[in-house]
C-alpha positions, 0 to 999 in steps of 0.5 A: 802639843806644846813641845815647842814651848819647852824645847829649849829646856828639854829638847823633846823633839830630839828625845822623842825621835831618839825613842822612836828610833831606839824602840824600833831598832832594838833587838828586844826590849826589856820592860819592868812591868806590863803597864809600862808597855800597854798601860791600864784600862784607865791610863796609857802606857809609856810605850803605848804613848808612842803609838800615835802622837803629834808634834805640830810643825815637826811630824805626826806619828800614826804607827810609831811602835808595834806593842804586840811585837815579840821584842817587848818582854817583861822582866822585873829588876832583881833585888840584892837579897844579901843586902836587902833582907827583912828587918827581923833577921837581926843576925844578918845586920851589919855594923852600920846599924847603930850609926844609921839609927843615929843618922835617922833620929839624932845626929846633927849635921850641916846636911840634916834639917830638923829634929824630932820631938816625939820618937813614939810617933810612927815614922813615915819614910820617903826616899829619892832625888829631888825633882818635880816628878818625885814630888817631895814638895807635894809630899811635905805639903800633904803632910803639913795639911794633914793635922791628924797624920802629923799628930801620929807620925813623923816624916823622915825625908832622905834626898841627895841635897839639902841646900839650893846652892848644891843643886845641879839644875835650876829646877832642882834648886827651885824644888829645894827652896820650895821645901824649905819654904813649906817647912817654915810656912807650916811650922813643921819643926819637930815633926820632920827630919830632912837628910840631904846626903847621898847614902851608900846602898848598905846604909840604905838597907839599914835605913829601911830596917830601922824604920821597919823596927819602929813600925813605920811605913814607906811612902812614894808620892811621885807624880809618876813612877816607872818602877821605883827600886827604892819601893822594892827595897823597902818591901823586901826589908819589911816596910808596908808601902804606900805608893803612887798609883801612876806608873809601872810599880802598880804591877807589884802592888796588890792594893790592901794585900802587900801594899797600898796605892795612893793618888798624890793629887788627892790629899784627903784620900791619901790621909784617909788611907794612911789613917785607916791603916794606922787605926787597924794597926792600933786595934790589931798589931798583926795587921802591920805584920801581915802587910809587911810579910806579904810584901817580903814574899812578893819581892822574894818571888818576883824580884830576885836576880836568879829569876831575872837572869833566867828570863833574860836568857830565855827571851834571848833564845826566843828572839834568835828564832824570831829574828831569823824568820822576820829578817826580811821584813825588817830591812824596810823598817831599818831603811826608814829608821836610817832616814829618820836618823839622818834627816831629823835626829842628827841635825837636832842633836848637833844643834843641842851639842853646839848650844852646850859648847857655846855655854 
């Protein structure tokens, strides 16, 4: 409803129009989860949100996408099983292991902030590029305000940046500055370690296994997560995961069985859920191992490249038949999309390009 207030920064009118054209013109659409398409009984899906919406003074969409069209298909992404494997398969570990452990717990570097006072605490690992959506500031604020979690856990934050001067956008710079301010405000020195550098995938695989070796947990505190690959990698490595309930990743998690949902806007609820898990693990160490093993099996079954490719090929064959019998009815749709492209999208995209050229 308030798209015009953000148009200069995000160009929502061009973005939403391009989405409508792309979704309706595509031969078939591959989503990572059912929730991306139709949502849940309590939350609207990403594609479902295009069914009907209004952009005042631009257009009103009354039937933007057919959610039950055969073009929609679900194929979870594959995980490289040669690189991401359970922490206890030590014979497969690479020579990077010791270096990664040093990076996580000891190394001093201009791109690393903080040292840990107590290595006996459970490590909580968070991974992701800094953004308002990924919500690292919310994570640090939650950790800072949860005194009991702080007494039992260290927070290890891995991002691609540490200093605002290296940010790619003003939004990213603001988030970085806010993170530094929160660490100072709550005096988190000794309890948080922030690694702001890009790590290669083989290094990240060692990171997950190192945290699992220390009986840690993985946390995703995003305001919304379409389908976080880092979550799948962590589960495949054997880390119990606590992930945002908002987004498509919920298709992969069976709450309390192979991972846990959290609400990043509910600090008390998140604290209670993590402490309950830690207490259960203290009483019976097998609890940690059970959740870990269930996560490994879930990813092995649903997120391997062999299954991914087989499903893609199957859907491609099905689409060939559907395209043959529905070709006539799609000509009208294509004409409509052409009009939408030339009358709405193209002038707006040219305007955006001119703005960038003037800068």
